[in-house]
N, C-alpha and C positions, 0 to 999 in steps of 0.2 A: 224270566226262562219259561220254557211249558213245564209243565208238571205231569207227572206217569196219572195222579190221583186228580182227577178235574173237578171234585169238590174241594180240595183245598185251594183254588186260584183266588188270587187277588181280583183277576180282570178277564173276562171272555172277550175274546176279537171276533166278531161275526163278520165273516165276507159273503156275500149274496155273490156266486158267480152264474151269469146267462151268456154262453157263447164267450165265454171272457178267459179262457184258460190261457191264452199265451200272455197275459198278464200277471196270472198268478204267481209263477215263480217270483218274479223280483219285488210283488210285493209282501209274499210270505218271506223272503230272505230277508225285507229292510226289519219288518215285525221282529224277527227274531234277533237280528242285531243291533235294535234299540228297545228291547225289552227290559234293561237295567236290571233292577232287585224284584222288580213284578214277577209274579206268578202267574202264567197266563194259560189258558184254555182257547187255543186257536180253534174254530170252528169254522170250515165252509162249506155252505149249504149250496149244492150243485142243483141250480133251478131248470133244469132242462138245457143242459151247457153241451159242452163239446168236449168231453174230457176232463173236466176237473177233479171229478173224483178218481180218476186213473193216475191225474198226475198228481195228486195230494199223496197217494197210497204207494207210488212207487219211488217220489224224491223227500217227503217230507213227514218221517216218522211220526214226528211228535204233533202234527196236526189233525184233525180231524175232519171226518166229512161226512156228510150226511147228505141225503137224496131228497128232494120235494118237487110236490106237482109244483109248475109255475103258476100261482095263484096273486104274483106281483112281489115289489121289493119289502112291502111291508109284513105280507104274509110270512117271505121267507126270514124276514132279521125275527119274528116271532120266533119260527121255529129252533133259531139257534138260540134265542134269549132262554126260551122253555129247556135247551137240552143242557142247558149251564146252570150251576147254582151260585156261580162268581157274584161277589156283591156291586159289582160295576162292569159294565159291557160297552165295547167300543163297535158299532156300526161303523165298517170301513167299504169303500168302495175295491175292488178288484185292481183298477185301472191308476193306482196311487203308491208310491213309495214313500217312505219316512225316509228324511234326510239327512234331521237334526234334531237332539231331544231324547228325553227318554219316556219309556213309558210307565216306570216306577215313578216318575217323579210326578207324572200326574196323579198318579191313585194317588199318590202323599198328597197333592193338591185339591182333591176329593175330599182325602179324610180330614185336611185341617180346616175346611170351609163346607162345614155341614149344610148350609142353607144352598148349595149350588147342587142342581140337577142334573145339569147337563153342559158339557164346553165344546167348543169347537178349538181349533189351534189354526194357525199361521197357513196358507194354501198359496202354491206358486202353479202357474200353468209350465208345459213343459220347457217352454222359452224363457221361462225365469221371472215372468211378468207375476204382479200380486193378482189373485183370483179373491176378488172380495166376497166373503164369508159370511162378515157380519150383515144379518137382515132385521128388516122391520116389518111387524108383522102386514099383509095385505090389507087394502081398505079402498075405499073410492077415489081420494085425494092422489093415492100412490101409481092408483091404476092409471089416472090422469096424466100424471107427470111421465110415467113411460109412453103412454100414446104419444104426446108430446114431447118424446125422447130428450127427459130431462137429462140423462148422462151425459149431453153435449152441451149442457148450459155451462157459462162461466162457474156460478153459485145455483147450489139448490140447497133447501131446506130439508129434513129429512121426511116432512109429507109428502114430498114430489117422488119419491121413490124408494122400493123396498131395500138396494144393497146399499150399502154404505161403502162410499166410495174414498175418505179421506184416508190416506195410507199411513196417519199419523196415528189414528186408532189402532192398528195392526201392530203396532209394536210397543202395545202396553195392554194390560185386563180391560177389558171393557165389555160392560153388561150388554146384553141385546135382546131382541126378542126371539129371535130363532137363527141357526145356522145352517150351513148346508148337509146334506146327508151323507156326503163322502167323507166327514169324520164327524159323526157327534159322539163321545163319550158319557156315559149317563149311568147314573147312580140307578142299582137296581128298583132301590125304595123309590125313588122319585117313578120310575116307569109304573110300579105297582100301585102307587097313589094315584098318578095322572092318569092312566090309562095306557095298552100297549097301542101298539102302530095301530091305526084304522085301517084294517084289511081292504075298505071300499075302497080305498085309493090304491089305484093297481100301481101306479108310477107317478110322482109327481104330487106337491101340495101334502103329501105327510109330513114331510118336516115341519113346516109353520102350524101344521094341526096339532101335532104331537108336542111341541113347545108350546103352544098356546092351552094346551090342558093340564100341561107341569107347571105352567106359570097360576093358571087360575087354582091349582093344589097349594100353592105358595110357594116353589121352586123358583130359584134365578137360575138363566142362561147365561152363560159368560165367553166371551174369548179370552184363550190363553194363550198368549205368543210364547211358551217356554219348547214349542215342536213346531218344527216346518215339513211340510209334506209337499213332495210334486202331484199334480193330478191332472192325468190326461184330459181334462176336458174339452168338449166337442171335438174329440180327436176323428169324428165320422163326416164333419162339415155339416151342412145344412139338412134336416132330416124332418120332410114334411109331415110324415107321422106322429114323432116325437111332438113335435110343434103343435099338433091337433091335439093330443094327448094330454099333453098340457094345460092348453086350452077349455079344455072337458073338466079335467081335475079341479080348474079354478071355479068352475060351476059347482061342482060339488061343495068346494069350501065353502062358498057364499051361501048356498043352500044349507051348511048344516049351521054355520055360525052367525050371519047376518039377517038383520030384521029383514023384511019385504023391502023395506023403501032405501034401504042400504044396498039391497043387494042389487036390486033394479041400477039404481045408480053406478056402483061398481062394475058389472056387469057391460053396461055400455059403455063405461069407459074401456074395460078391455075389449070389447068389440071392434070399439072405434080405432084401439094400436092395429089390430089386425087391418081390419078396413084401411088404413092409411098404407100402412107397408102392400096391403094387395093392390093401389092403385098407383102408388110410382114407383118409379127406378127405372133404368134403361133394359136393354138385353141382357148384359151381365148379371142382372137381380132377377133372373125369371125363377132360379129355385126359391129365392125369398119368398115372391109373389106368390108361388104356388103354391108353398106351406102356408103364407098367410091367408090364402082362399081355402085351403084346409080348414084350416083352424077356426075361422069366422062361421064355414058352413057347421060346423063340428059343435060349437058354442051354441049355437040358435036352433040346435037339433035337426038339422036337414041332412047329417050324416052323421053314422054310429061312431064313438069312438073305436080309434083303433085297437085298445085294450079295455075290457069291464070284466070287473070279478064277478062270478056267478053269485045273485045274492043269496043260494043256499050255503057258500063256502064262507062268506064275510065274517068275521069275526065279530062279535058285540062289543062296544067301548064306550067307555063312562064321558057322559057328557055330549052324547048325540040329541038333536033334534029329532030324531026320527032316521026314517030312510031316506036316501039319496038318491 
C-alpha cells in the first residue's frame, strides 16, 4: 500500500506517461490492488503528456506526479528513481495491468536473493497470448537469425534470436540476459553500481544496455513467474517511425558495446533484416515495407532518427566507450 512518507517505502513504482493518460487509471488501480504488504511510493512522470498529471491529482491521492521535459524513456525513469529513496524500483509501462501476484512477494524475493539485481515477470498480451520477455543480449548471430525469420523455424538455438520462445521457461524462475522494459523491478544498489539508464538512448535498447552493465557489475537478471501482467503491446499497429528508431538504437548499442569487426557484422545483419522486409510482400504488407525502408535509411545514416537526445542533456553513465 502507498505510504504517506515516501522515505519509508520498500518499493518505488515509476510510470512514464507520454500521451498515455487513458491507460493510467487501470494501471494504477491494479498496482494498488496488488500491493500486498509492500510499502509503495508510486510516481508518475508526466513526460510531455496529455493530462496524466491532472488525472493523478484528481483520482489517485496516494500517487505522486512529477513533470519532466521529454528527453526519452530512460531520462524520465532516472527522474523517478532520483525522486525516491526506496531500496527497490519497479519501472512499469502505463499500458500494463497487474492481474496476478503481489508486489510484496516480489520485494521479499529480492530481499531473499541478494545476488539478483533485476527481475521481470510473466506478461500476456491483451488476447491472453504469452509475450516473450526473457531475452538474450544482441549479437551478430542473433541478428542474423532474426533476419532469416528464425522465430518461424521448427527449432532454433539461443544463438539465433534474442527472444526466448520456449513457453515452459516462463513457468519457472529462469536467469536471462535482459528483460522487457515494460516491467523491470530493480534493486537500487544494482542500479547505482551498474549505472542508471543511459539517457542517450531516447527509447529502445536501453534495457539490454542497462542489464549488460548490471551483469558486468556482478548482478543476476531473472524471470520470476509469481506475478502476471497484461501488456497492451503493439496496440498502435505498425509504426514506421518507431521501427526506424529501434534500428537507430541498435547502431547506438553496437557503437557502445561491440568491437569494430563485431559491430560491422552485427549492423550488416540488422540491415539485411530490414532490406529483406522492404523487398518482399504483397500490397497488404505495404506498411511493413514502408517501415523497413525507413529503418534501413536510418540505420545507414541516410535519414535522421525520429528521436535523438540533445548531447548536452545526456546523462553520463558508467561503462561507455565514449560519445555515440
